mmJSON file of the N, C-alpha and C atoms, coordinates in Angstrom:
{"data_MODEL":{"atom_site":{
"group_PDB":["ATOM","ATOM","ATOM","ATOM","ATOM","ATOM","ATOM","ATOM","ATOM","ATOM","ATOM","ATOM","ATOM","ATOM","ATOM","ATOM","ATOM","ATOM","ATOM","ATOM","ATOM","ATOM","ATOM","ATOM","ATOM","ATOM","ATOM","ATOM","ATOM","ATOM","ATOM","ATOM","ATOM","ATOM","ATOM","ATOM","ATOM","ATOM","ATOM","ATOM","ATOM","ATOM","ATOM","ATOM","ATOM","ATOM","ATOM","ATOM","ATOM","ATOM","ATOM","ATOM","ATOM","ATOM","ATOM","ATOM","ATOM","ATOM","ATOM","ATOM","ATOM","ATOM","ATOM","ATOM","ATOM","ATOM","ATOM","ATOM","ATOM","ATOM","ATOM","ATOM","ATOM","ATOM","ATOM","ATOM","ATOM","ATOM","ATOM","ATOM","ATOM","ATOM","ATOM","ATOM","ATOM","ATOM","ATOM","ATOM","ATOM","ATOM","ATOM","ATOM","ATOM","ATOM","ATOM","ATOM","ATOM","ATOM","ATOM","ATOM","ATOM","ATOM","ATOM","ATOM","ATOM","ATOM","ATOM","ATOM","ATOM","ATOM","ATOM","ATOM","ATOM","ATOM","ATOM","ATOM","ATOM","ATOM","ATOM","ATOM","ATOM","ATOM","ATOM","ATOM","ATOM","ATOM","ATOM","ATOM","ATOM","ATOM","ATOM","ATOM","ATOM","ATOM","ATOM","ATOM","ATOM","ATOM","ATOM","ATOM","ATOM","ATOM","ATOM","ATOM","ATOM","ATOM","ATOM","ATOM","ATOM","ATOM","ATOM","ATOM","ATOM","ATOM","ATOM","ATOM","ATOM","ATOM","ATOM","ATOM","ATOM","ATOM","ATOM","ATOM","ATOM","ATOM","ATOM","ATOM","ATOM","ATOM","ATOM","ATOM","ATOM","ATOM","ATOM","ATOM","ATOM","ATOM","ATOM","ATOM","ATOM","ATOM","ATOM","ATOM","ATOM","ATOM","ATOM","ATOM","ATOM","ATOM","ATOM","ATOM","ATOM","ATOM","ATOM","ATOM","ATOM","ATOM","ATOM","ATOM","ATOM","ATOM","ATOM","ATOM","ATOM","ATOM","ATOM","ATOM","ATOM","ATOM","ATOM","ATOM","ATOM","ATOM","ATOM","ATOM","ATOM","ATOM","ATOM"],
"id":[1,2,3,4,5,6,7,8,9,10,11,12,13,14,15,16,17,18,19,20,21,22,23,24,25,26,27,28,29,30,31,32,33,34,35,36,37,38,39,40,41,42,43,44,45,46,47,48,49,50,51,52,53,54,55,56,57,58,59,60,61,62,63,64,65,66,67,68,69,70,71,72,73,74,75,76,77,78,79,80,81,82,83,84,85,86,87,88,89,90,91,92,93,94,95,96,97,98,99,100,101,102,103,104,105,106,107,108,109,110,111,112,113,114,115,116,117,118,119,120,121,122,123,124,125,126,127,128,129,130,131,132,133,134,135,136,137,138,139,140,141,142,143,144,145,146,147,148,149,150,151,152,153,154,155,156,157,158,159,160,161,162,163,164,165,166,167,168,169,170,171,172,173,174,175,176,177,178,179,180,181,182,183,184,185,186,187,188,189,190,191,192,193,194,195,196,197,198,199,200,201,202,203,204,205,206,207,208,209,210,211,212,213,214,215,216,217,218,219],
"type_symbol":["N","C","C","N","C","C","N","C","C","N","C","C","N","C","C","N","C","C","N","C","C","N","C","C","N","C","C","N","C","C","N","C","C","N","C","C","N","C","C","N","C","C","N","C","C","N","C","C","N","C","C","N","C","C","N","C","C","N","C","C","N","C","C","N","C","C","N","C","C","N","C","C","N","C","C","N","C","C","N","C","C","N","C","C","N","C","C","N","C","C","N","C","C","N","C","C","N","C","C","N","C","C","N","C","C","N","C","C","N","C","C","N","C","C","N","C","C","N","C","C","N","C","C","N","C","C","N","C","C","N","C","C","N","C","C","N","C","C","N","C","C","N","C","C","N","C","C","N","C","C","N","C","C","N","C","C","N","C","C","N","C","C","N","C","C","N","C","C","N","C","C","N","C","C","N","C","C","N","C","C","N","C","C","N","C","C","N","C","C","N","C","C","N","C","C","N","C","C","N","C","C","N","C","C","N","C","C","N","C","C","N","C","C","N","C","C","N","C","C"],
"label_atom_id":["N","CA","C","N","CA","C","N","CA","C","N","CA","C","N","CA","C","N","CA","C","N","CA","C","N","CA","C","N","CA","C","N","CA","C","N","CA","C","N","CA","C","N","CA","C","N","CA","C","N","CA","C","N","CA","C","N","CA","C","N","CA","C","N","CA","C","N","CA","C","N","CA","C","N","CA","C","N","CA","C","N","CA","C","N","CA","C","N","CA","C","N","CA","C","N","CA","C","N","CA","C","N","CA","C","N","CA","C","N","CA","C","N","CA","C","N","CA","C","N","CA","C","N","CA","C","N","CA","C","N","CA","C","N","CA","C","N","CA","C","N","CA","C","N","CA","C","N","CA","C","N","CA","C","N","CA","C","N","CA","C","N","CA","C","N","CA","C","N","CA","C","N","CA","C","N","CA","C","N","CA","C","N","CA","C","N","CA","C","N","CA","C","N","CA","C","N","CA","C","N","CA","C","N","CA","C","N","CA","C","N","CA","C","N","CA","C","N","CA","C","N","CA","C","N","CA","C","N","CA","C","N","CA","C","N","CA","C","N","CA","C","N","CA","C","N","CA","C","N","CA","C","N","CA","C"],
"label_alt_id":[null,null,null,null,null,null,null,null,null,null,null,null,null,null,null,null,null,null,null,null,null,null,null,null,null,null,null,null,null,null,null,null,null,null,null,null,null,null,null,null,null,null,null,null,null,null,null,null,null,null,null,null,null,null,null,null,null,null,null,null,null,null,null,null,null,null,null,null,null,null,null,null,null,null,null,null,null,null,null,null,null,null,null,null,null,null,null,null,null,null,null,null,null,null,null,null,null,null,null,null,null,null,null,null,null,null,null,null,null,null,null,null,null,null,null,null,null,null,null,null,null,null,null,null,null,null,null,null,null,null,null,null,null,null,null,null,null,null,null,null,null,null,null,null,null,null,null,null,null,null,null,null,null,null,null,null,null,null,null,null,null,null,null,null,null,null,null,null,null,null,null,null,null,null,null,null,null,null,null,null,null,null,null,null,null,null,null,null,null,null,null,null,null,null,null,null,null,null,null,null,null,null,null,null,null,null,null,null,null,null,null,null,null,null,null,null,null,null,null],
"label_comp_id":["UNK","UNK","UNK","UNK","UNK","UNK","UNK","UNK","UNK","UNK","UNK","UNK","UNK","UNK","UNK","UNK","UNK","UNK","UNK","UNK","UNK","UNK","UNK","UNK","UNK","UNK","UNK","UNK","UNK","UNK","UNK","UNK","UNK","UNK","UNK","UNK","UNK","UNK","UNK","UNK","UNK","UNK","UNK","UNK","UNK","UNK","UNK","UNK","UNK","UNK","UNK","UNK","UNK","UNK","UNK","UNK","UNK","UNK","UNK","UNK","UNK","UNK","UNK","UNK","UNK","UNK","UNK","UNK","UNK","UNK","UNK","UNK","UNK","UNK","UNK","UNK","UNK","UNK","UNK","UNK","UNK","UNK","UNK","UNK","UNK","UNK","UNK","UNK","UNK","UNK","UNK","UNK","UNK","UNK","UNK","UNK","UNK","UNK","UNK","UNK","UNK","UNK","UNK","UNK","UNK","UNK","UNK","UNK","UNK","UNK","UNK","UNK","UNK","UNK","UNK","UNK","UNK","UNK","UNK","UNK","UNK","UNK","UNK","UNK","UNK","UNK","UNK","UNK","UNK","UNK","UNK","UNK","UNK","UNK","UNK","UNK","UNK","UNK","UNK","UNK","UNK","UNK","UNK","UNK","UNK","UNK","UNK","UNK","UNK","UNK","UNK","UNK","UNK","UNK","UNK","UNK","UNK","UNK","UNK","UNK","UNK","UNK","UNK","UNK","UNK","UNK","UNK","UNK","UNK","UNK","UNK","UNK","UNK","UNK","UNK","UNK","UNK","UNK","UNK","UNK","UNK","UNK","UNK","UNK","UNK","UNK","UNK","UNK","UNK","UNK","UNK","UNK","UNK","UNK","UNK","UNK","UNK","UNK","UNK","UNK","UNK","UNK","UNK","UNK","UNK","UNK","UNK","UNK","UNK","UNK","UNK","UNK","UNK","UNK","UNK","UNK","UNK","UNK","UNK"],
"label_asym_id":["A","A","A","A","A","A","A","A","A","A","A","A","A","A","A","A","A","A","A","A","A","A","A","A","A","A","A","A","A","A","A","A","A","A","A","A","A","A","A","A","A","A","A","A","A","A","A","A","A","A","A","A","A","A","A","A","A","A","A","A","A","A","A","A","A","A","A","A","A","A","A","A","A","A","A","A","A","A","A","A","A","A","A","A","A","A","A","A","A","A","A","A","A","A","A","A","A","A","A","A","A","A","A","A","A","A","A","A","A","A","A","A","A","A","A","A","A","A","A","A","A","A","A","A","A","A","A","A","A","A","A","A","A","A","A","A","A","A","A","A","A","A","A","A","A","A","A","A","A","A","A","A","A","A","A","A","A","A","A","A","A","A","A","A","A","A","A","A","A","A","A","A","A","A","A","A","A","A","A","A","A","A","A","A","A","A","A","A","A","A","A","A","A","A","A","A","A","A","A","A","A","A","A","A","A","A","A","A","A","A","A","A","A","A","A","A","A","A","A"],
"label_entity_id":["1","1","1","1","1","1","1","1","1","1","1","1","1","1","1","1","1","1","1","1","1","1","1","1","1","1","1","1","1","1","1","1","1","1","1","1","1","1","1","1","1","1","1","1","1","1","1","1","1","1","1","1","1","1","1","1","1","1","1","1","1","1","1","1","1","1","1","1","1","1","1","1","1","1","1","1","1","1","1","1","1","1","1","1","1","1","1","1","1","1","1","1","1","1","1","1","1","1","1","1","1","1","1","1","1","1","1","1","1","1","1","1","1","1","1","1","1","1","1","1","1","1","1","1","1","1","1","1","1","1","1","1","1","1","1","1","1","1","1","1","1","1","1","1","1","1","1","1","1","1","1","1","1","1","1","1","1","1","1","1","1","1","1","1","1","1","1","1","1","1","1","1","1","1","1","1","1","1","1","1","1","1","1","1","1","1","1","1","1","1","1","1","1","1","1","1","1","1","1","1","1","1","1","1","1","1","1","1","1","1","1","1","1","1","1","1","1","1","1"],
"label_seq_id":[1,1,1,2,2,2,3,3,3,4,4,4,5,5,5,6,6,6,7,7,7,8,8,8,9,9,9,10,10,10,11,11,11,12,12,12,13,13,13,14,14,14,15,15,15,16,16,16,17,17,17,18,18,18,19,19,19,20,20,20,21,21,21,22,22,22,23,23,23,24,24,24,25,25,25,26,26,26,27,27,27,28,28,28,29,29,29,30,30,30,31,31,31,32,32,32,33,33,33,34,34,34,35,35,35,36,36,36,37,37,37,38,38,38,39,39,39,40,40,40,41,41,41,42,42,42,43,43,43,44,44,44,45,45,45,46,46,46,47,47,47,48,48,48,49,49,49,50,50,50,51,51,51,52,52,52,53,53,53,54,54,54,55,55,55,56,56,56,57,57,57,58,58,58,59,59,59,60,60,60,61,61,61,62,62,62,63,63,63,64,64,64,65,65,65,66,66,66,67,67,67,68,68,68,69,69,69,70,70,70,71,71,71,72,72,72,73,73,73],
"pdbx_PDB_ins_code":[null,null,null,null,null,null,null,null,null,null,null,null,null,null,null,null,null,null,null,null,null,null,null,null,null,null,null,null,null,null,null,null,null,null,null,null,null,null,null,null,null,null,null,null,null,null,null,null,null,null,null,null,null,null,null,null,null,null,null,null,null,null,null,null,null,null,null,null,null,null,null,null,null,null,null,null,null,null,null,null,null,null,null,null,null,null,null,null,null,null,null,null,null,null,null,null,null,null,null,null,null,null,null,null,null,null,null,null,null,null,null,null,null,null,null,null,null,null,null,null,null,null,null,null,null,null,null,null,null,null,null,null,null,null,null,null,null,null,null,null,null,null,null,null,null,null,null,null,null,null,null,null,null,null,null,null,null,null,null,null,null,null,null,null,null,null,null,null,null,null,null,null,null,null,null,null,null,null,null,null,null,null,null,null,null,null,null,null,null,null,null,null,null,null,null,null,null,null,null,null,null,null,null,null,null,null,null,null,null,null,null,null,null,null,null,null,null,null,null],
"Cartn_x":[-85.635,-86.815,-87.621,-87.718,-88.525,-89.086,-87.996,-88.429,-89.564,-89.09,-89.718,-91.244,-91.437,-92.916,-93.628,-92.731,-93.457,-93.848,-92.934,-93.485,-94.678,-95.099,-95.881,-97.384,-97.178,-98.101,-98.439,-97.71,-98.17,-97.14,-96.048,-95.139,-94.239,-94.319,-93.037,-91.694,-90.835,-89.457,-88.614,-88.676,-87.939,-88.25,-89.49,-90.013,-89.676,-89.836,-89.302,-88.008,-87.187,-85.676,-85.533,-86.18,-85.952,-86.307,-87.421,-88.021,-87.329,-86.754,-85.859,-84.521,-84.088,-82.933,-83.246,-84.314,-84.567,-84.952,-85.554,-85.799,-84.571,-83.383,-82.167,-81.627,-81.522,-80.836,-81.244,-82.634,-83.348,-83.11,-83.0,-83.093,-81.532,-80.502,-79.026,-78.449,-79.319,-78.846,-77.826,-76.761,-76.334,-76.695,-76.739,-77.157,-76.316,-76.481,-75.783,-74.434,-74.347,-73.309,-72.158,-73.026,-72.259,-72.241,-72.669,-72.161,-73.251,-74.347,-75.536,-76.311,-76.814,-77.689,-78.944,-79.871,-81.494,-82.048,-82.073,-82.729,-82.51,-81.153,-80.48,-81.131,-81.829,-82.309,-83.654,-84.352,-85.674,-85.999,-87.001,-87.108,-87.345,-88.222,-88.259,-87.926,-87.417,-87.329,-87.557,-88.537,-88.707,-88.874,-87.62,-87.594,-88.837,-89.829,-90.621,-92.02,-92.146,-93.325,-93.173,-91.486,-91.081,-91.547,-91.006,-91.124,-92.746,-93.23,-94.763,-95.567,-94.8,-95.488,-94.893,-93.541,-93.117,-93.858,-94.419,-95.115,-96.432,-96.893,-98.577,-98.558,-97.354,-97.588,-96.968,-96.721,-95.941,-97.179,-98.31,-99.512,-99.256,-99.42,-99.355,-98.345,-96.962,-96.006,-95.44,-96.24,-95.822,-97.254,-98.089,-99.298,-99.33,-100.079,-99.754,-100.902,-100.811,-101.886,-103.111,-103.344,-104.412,-104.825,-105.53,-106.117,-105.07,-105.218,-104.162,-103.568,-102.83,-102.048,-101.43,-102.607,-101.989,-101.253,-99.915,-99.196,-99.329,-99.232,-99.374,-100.292,-101.184,-102.787,-102.108],
"Cartn_y":[162.896,163.43,162.333,161.07,159.933,159.823,160.194,159.714,160.96,162.153,163.266,163.158,162.457,162.211,161.059,160.187,159.146,159.681,160.537,161.083,162.159,162.581,163.38,162.798,161.41,160.394,159.875,160.167,159.658,158.37,158.014,157.002,157.477,156.977,157.27,157.387,158.146,158.385,157.062,156.346,155.286,154.193,154.029,152.807,153.196,154.409,154.974,154.505,154.959,154.62,153.264,152.657,150.98,150.142,150.942,150.283,150.751,151.929,152.406,151.436,151.295,150.529,148.985,148.404,147.213,147.036,147.779,148.074,148.243,148.943,149.41,147.75,147.384,145.872,144.815,144.744,143.744,143.848,145.042,145.04,145.262,145.199,145.367,144.298,143.253,141.948,141.411,140.72,140.227,139.221,138.821,137.365,136.294,134.886,133.735,133.605,134.647,134.604,135.976,136.739,137.952,139.071,138.985,139.556,141.209,140.621,141.593,141.578,142.894,143.167,143.06,142.335,141.952,142.947,144.336,145.163,145.148,144.578,144.882,143.537,142.517,141.352,141.561,142.818,143.067,143.769,143.241,143.583,145.459,145.718,147.308,147.68,148.612,148.898,150.479,151.035,152.276,152.55,153.012,153.259,153.825,155.037,155.35,154.366,153.421,152.592,151.363,151.032,149.541,150.281,151.294,151.908,151.855,152.59,152.61,151.114,150.023,148.876,148.445,148.25,148.246,148.565,149.904,150.436,150.037,149.844,149.376,148.111,147.039,145.931,145.929,147.002,147.064,146.5,146.713,146.1,144.52,144.148,142.812,141.854,142.311,141.704,142.091,143.39,143.869,144.293,142.915,143.268,143.895,145.024,145.762,145.01,144.963,144.517,144.777,146.494,147.008,147.53,147.164,147.669,147.93,148.29,148.617,149.929,149.999,151.78,151.952,152.745,152.785,154.086,154.034,155.257,155.605,154.763,155.094,154.178,155.133,154.592,154.271],
"Cartn_z":[138.199,137.201,137.411,137.337,137.337,138.847,140.058,141.199,141.528,141.018,141.27,140.924,139.54,139.103,139.697,140.478,140.76,142.521,143.028,144.374,144.164,143.092,142.772,142.421,142.2,142.139,143.165,144.366,145.698,146.054,145.502,145.782,146.818,148.065,148.932,148.22,148.62,148.006,147.966,149.214,149.353,148.453,148.225,147.285,145.895,145.45,144.206,143.771,144.796,144.632,144.496,145.579,145.29,143.986,143.646,142.459,141.027,141.021,140.02,140.059,140.987,141.262,140.88,141.095,140.611,139.265,138.832,137.446,136.577,136.963,136.213,136.476,137.63,137.886,136.733,136.902,135.904,134.208,133.948,132.601,131.985,132.842,132.447,133.07,133.362,133.51,132.227,132.363,131.186,130.756,129.539,128.939,129.204,129.014,129.503,128.947,127.525,126.921,127.345,127.975,128.618,127.397,126.435,125.241,125.123,125.533,125.605,127.16,127.363,128.288,127.792,128.867,128.685,127.802,128.035,127.346,125.993,125.29,124.012,123.362,123.879,123.304,122.907,123.563,123.313,121.647,121.142,119.637,119.741,120.735,120.886,122.339,122.502,124.238,124.369,124.818,125.112,126.574,127.105,128.841,129.255,128.719,129.509,129.506,128.303,128.397,129.46,129.436,130.353,131.604,131.928,133.231,133.652,132.884,133.05,133.624,132.787,132.949,134.19,134.474,135.823,137.081,136.836,137.878,138.209,137.07,136.773,137.388,137.393,137.852,139.408,140.025,141.516,142.198,142.279,143.066,143.23,141.582,141.648,142.222,142.149,142.807,144.287,144.72,146.041,146.833,147.037,147.42,148.929,148.9,150.335,151.298,152.353,153.328,153.481,153.109,153.079,151.784,150.787,149.654,148.438,147.339,146.36,146.408,145.65,145.635,144.229,143.456,141.967,141.811,141.426,141.18,139.614,138.722,137.55,136.641,135.893,135.363,133.756],
"occupancy":[1.0,1.0,1.0,1.0,1.0,1.0,1.0,1.0,1.0,1.0,1.0,1.0,1.0,1.0,1.0,1.0,1.0,1.0,1.0,1.0,1.0,1.0,1.0,1.0,1.0,1.0,1.0,1.0,1.0,1.0,1.0,1.0,1.0,1.0,1.0,1.0,1.0,1.0,1.0,1.0,1.0,1.0,1.0,1.0,1.0,1.0,1.0,1.0,1.0,1.0,1.0,1.0,1.0,1.0,1.0,1.0,1.0,1.0,1.0,1.0,1.0,1.0,1.0,1.0,1.0,1.0,1.0,1.0,1.0,1.0,1.0,1.0,1.0,1.0,1.0,1.0,1.0,1.0,1.0,1.0,1.0,1.0,1.0,1.0,1.0,1.0,1.0,1.0,1.0,1.0,1.0,1.0,1.0,1.0,1.0,1.0,1.0,1.0,1.0,1.0,1.0,1.0,1.0,1.0,1.0,1.0,1.0,1.0,1.0,1.0,1.0,1.0,1.0,1.0,1.0,1.0,1.0,1.0,1.0,1.0,1.0,1.0,1.0,1.0,1.0,1.0,1.0,1.0,1.0,1.0,1.0,1.0,1.0,1.0,1.0,1.0,1.0,1.0,1.0,1.0,1.0,1.0,1.0,1.0,1.0,1.0,1.0,1.0,1.0,1.0,1.0,1.0,1.0,1.0,1.0,1.0,1.0,1.0,1.0,1.0,1.0,1.0,1.0,1.0,1.0,1.0,1.0,1.0,1.0,1.0,1.0,1.0,1.0,1.0,1.0,1.0,1.0,1.0,1.0,1.0,1.0,1.0,1.0,1.0,1.0,1.0,1.0,1.0,1.0,1.0,1.0,1.0,1.0,1.0,1.0,1.0,1.0,1.0,1.0,1.0,1.0,1.0,1.0,1.0,1.0,1.0,1.0,1.0,1.0,1.0,1.0,1.0,1.0,1.0,1.0,1.0,1.0,1.0,1.0],
"B_iso_or_equiv":[0.0,0.0,0.0,0.0,0.0,0.0,0.0,0.0,0.0,0.0,0.0,0.0,0.0,0.0,0.0,0.0,0.0,0.0,0.0,0.0,0.0,0.0,0.0,0.0,0.0,0.0,0.0,0.0,0.0,0.0,0.0,0.0,0.0,0.0,0.0,0.0,0.0,0.0,0.0,0.0,0.0,0.0,0.0,0.0,0.0,0.0,0.0,0.0,0.0,0.0,0.0,0.0,0.0,0.0,0.0,0.0,0.0,0.0,0.0,0.0,0.0,0.0,0.0,0.0,0.0,0.0,0.0,0.0,0.0,0.0,0.0,0.0,0.0,0.0,0.0,0.0,0.0,0.0,0.0,0.0,0.0,0.0,0.0,0.0,0.0,0.0,0.0,0.0,0.0,0.0,0.0,0.0,0.0,0.0,0.0,0.0,0.0,0.0,0.0,0.0,0.0,0.0,0.0,0.0,0.0,0.0,0.0,0.0,0.0,0.0,0.0,0.0,0.0,0.0,0.0,0.0,0.0,0.0,0.0,0.0,0.0,0.0,0.0,0.0,0.0,0.0,0.0,0.0,0.0,0.0,0.0,0.0,0.0,0.0,0.0,0.0,0.0,0.0,0.0,0.0,0.0,0.0,0.0,0.0,0.0,0.0,0.0,0.0,0.0,0.0,0.0,0.0,0.0,0.0,0.0,0.0,0.0,0.0,0.0,0.0,0.0,0.0,0.0,0.0,0.0,0.0,0.0,0.0,0.0,0.0,0.0,0.0,0.0,0.0,0.0,0.0,0.0,0.0,0.0,0.0,0.0,0.0,0.0,0.0,0.0,0.0,0.0,0.0,0.0,0.0,0.0,0.0,0.0,0.0,0.0,0.0,0.0,0.0,0.0,0.0,0.0,0.0,0.0,0.0,0.0,0.0,0.0,0.0,0.0,0.0,0.0,0.0,0.0,0.0,0.0,0.0,0.0,0.0,0.0],
"pdbx_formal_charge":[null,null,null,null,null,null,null,null,null,null,null,null,null,null,null,null,null,null,null,null,null,null,null,null,null,null,null,null,null,null,null,null,null,null,null,null,null,null,null,null,null,null,null,null,null,null,null,null,null,null,null,null,null,null,null,null,null,null,null,null,null,null,null,null,null,null,null,null,null,null,null,null,null,null,null,null,null,null,null,null,null,null,null,null,null,null,null,null,null,null,null,null,null,null,null,null,null,null,null,null,null,null,null,null,null,null,null,null,null,null,null,null,null,null,null,null,null,null,null,null,null,null,null,null,null,null,null,null,null,null,null,null,null,null,null,null,null,null,null,null,null,null,null,null,null,null,null,null,null,null,null,null,null,null,null,null,null,null,null,null,null,null,null,null,null,null,null,null,null,null,null,null,null,null,null,null,null,null,null,null,null,null,null,null,null,null,null,null,null,null,null,null,null,null,null,null,null,null,null,null,null,null,null,null,null,null,null,null,null,null,null,null,null,null,null,null,null,null,null],
"auth_seq_id":[1,1,1,2,2,2,3,3,3,4,4,4,5,5,5,6,6,6,7,7,7,8,8,8,9,9,9,10,10,10,11,11,11,12,12,12,13,13,13,14,14,14,15,15,15,16,16,16,17,17,17,18,18,18,19,19,19,20,20,20,21,21,21,22,22,22,23,23,23,24,24,24,25,25,25,26,26,26,27,27,27,28,28,28,29,29,29,30,30,30,31,31,31,32,32,32,33,33,33,34,34,34,35,35,35,36,36,36,37,37,37,38,38,38,39,39,39,40,40,40,41,41,41,42,42,42,43,43,43,44,44,44,45,45,45,46,46,46,47,47,47,48,48,48,49,49,49,50,50,50,51,51,51,52,52,52,53,53,53,54,54,54,55,55,55,56,56,56,57,57,57,58,58,58,59,59,59,60,60,60,61,61,61,62,62,62,63,63,63,64,64,64,65,65,65,66,66,66,67,67,67,68,68,68,69,69,69,70,70,70,71,71,71,72,72,72,73,73,73],
"auth_comp_id":["UNK","UNK","UNK","UNK","UNK","UNK","UNK","UNK","UNK","UNK","UNK","UNK","UNK","UNK","UNK","UNK","UNK","UNK","UNK","UNK","UNK","UNK","UNK","UNK","UNK","UNK","UNK","UNK","UNK","UNK","UNK","UNK","UNK","UNK","UNK","UNK","UNK","UNK","UNK","UNK","UNK","UNK","UNK","UNK","UNK","UNK","UNK","UNK","UNK","UNK","UNK","UNK","UNK","UNK","UNK","UNK","UNK","UNK","UNK","UNK","UNK","UNK","UNK","UNK","UNK","UNK","UNK","UNK","UNK","UNK","UNK","UNK","UNK","UNK","UNK","UNK","UNK","UNK","UNK","UNK","UNK","UNK","UNK","UNK","UNK","UNK","UNK","UNK","UNK","UNK","UNK","UNK","UNK","UNK","UNK","UNK","UNK","UNK","UNK","UNK","UNK","UNK","UNK","UNK","UNK","UNK","UNK","UNK","UNK","UNK","UNK","UNK","UNK","UNK","UNK","UNK","UNK","UNK","UNK","UNK","UNK","UNK","UNK","UNK","UNK","UNK","UNK","UNK","UNK","UNK","UNK","UNK","UNK","UNK","UNK","UNK","UNK","UNK","UNK","UNK","UNK","UNK","UNK","UNK","UNK","UNK","UNK","UNK","UNK","UNK","UNK","UNK","UNK","UNK","UNK","UNK","UNK","UNK","UNK","UNK","UNK","UNK","UNK","UNK","UNK","UNK","UNK","UNK","UNK","UNK","UNK","UNK","UNK","UNK","UNK","UNK","UNK","UNK","UNK","UNK","UNK","UNK","UNK","UNK","UNK","UNK","UNK","UNK","UNK","UNK","UNK","UNK","UNK","UNK","UNK","UNK","UNK","UNK","UNK","UNK","UNK","UNK","UNK","UNK","UNK","UNK","UNK","UNK","UNK","UNK","UNK","UNK","UNK","UNK","UNK","UNK","UNK","UNK","UNK"],
"auth_asym_id":["A","A","A","A","A","A","A","A","A","A","A","A","A","A","A","A","A","A","A","A","A","A","A","A","A","A","A","A","A","A","A","A","A","A","A","A","A","A","A","A","A","A","A","A","A","A","A","A","A","A","A","A","A","A","A","A","A","A","A","A","A","A","A","A","A","A","A","A","A","A","A","A","A","A","A","A","A","A","A","A","A","A","A","A","A","A","A","A","A","A","A","A","A","A","A","A","A","A","A","A","A","A","A","A","A","A","A","A","A","A","A","A","A","A","A","A","A","A","A","A","A","A","A","A","A","A","A","A","A","A","A","A","A","A","A","A","A","A","A","A","A","A","A","A","A","A","A","A","A","A","A","A","A","A","A","A","A","A","A","A","A","A","A","A","A","A","A","A","A","A","A","A","A","A","A","A","A","A","A","A","A","A","A","A","A","A","A","A","A","A","A","A","A","A","A","A","A","A","A","A","A","A","A","A","A","A","A","A","A","A","A","A","A","A","A","A","A","A","A"],
"auth_atom_id":["N","CA","C","N","CA","C","N","CA","C","N","CA","C","N","CA","C","N","CA","C","N","CA","C","N","CA","C","N","CA","C","N","CA","C","N","CA","C","N","CA","C","N","CA","C","N","CA","C","N","CA","C","N","CA","C","N","CA","C","N","CA","C","N","CA","C","N","CA","C","N","CA","C","N","CA","C","N","CA","C","N","CA","C","N","CA","C","N","CA","C","N","CA","C","N","CA","C","N","CA","C","N","CA","C","N","CA","C","N","CA","C","N","CA","C","N","CA","C","N","CA","C","N","CA","C","N","CA","C","N","CA","C","N","CA","C","N","CA","C","N","CA","C","N","CA","C","N","CA","C","N","CA","C","N","CA","C","N","CA","C","N","CA","C","N","CA","C","N","CA","C","N","CA","C","N","CA","C","N","CA","C","N","CA","C","N","CA","C","N","CA","C","N","CA","C","N","CA","C","N","CA","C","N","CA","C","N","CA","C","N","CA","C","N","CA","C","N","CA","C","N","CA","C","N","CA","C","N","CA","C","N","CA","C","N","CA","C","N","CA","C","N","CA","C","N","CA","C","N","CA","C","N","CA","C"],
"pdbx_PDB_model_num":[1,1,1,1,1,1,1,1,1,1,1,1,1,1,1,1,1,1,1,1,1,1,1,1,1,1,1,1,1,1,1,1,1,1,1,1,1,1,1,1,1,1,1,1,1,1,1,1,1,1,1,1,1,1,1,1,1,1,1,1,1,1,1,1,1,1,1,1,1,1,1,1,1,1,1,1,1,1,1,1,1,1,1,1,1,1,1,1,1,1,1,1,1,1,1,1,1,1,1,1,1,1,1,1,1,1,1,1,1,1,1,1,1,1,1,1,1,1,1,1,1,1,1,1,1,1,1,1,1,1,1,1,1,1,1,1,1,1,1,1,1,1,1,1,1,1,1,1,1,1,1,1,1,1,1,1,1,1,1,1,1,1,1,1,1,1,1,1,1,1,1,1,1,1,1,1,1,1,1,1,1,1,1,1,1,1,1,1,1,1,1,1,1,1,1,1,1,1,1,1,1,1,1,1,1,1,1,1,1,1,1,1,1,1,1,1,1,1,1]
}}}
């Protein structure tokens, strides 16, 4: 569903899949003690908002050679 939504906003499927995988990998990283995952240490964690922020920052961290690509506003 998320990938379909991103593709509907113009993101290529391979990039959408890669970024979702990176998002999950980042937020499920265990803490140093190994007792929790990164998302569990946040005071609030709403997946839809975190995903929106992740993809809003896509251009900042993945600078394309020609212009910006905005997938989620």
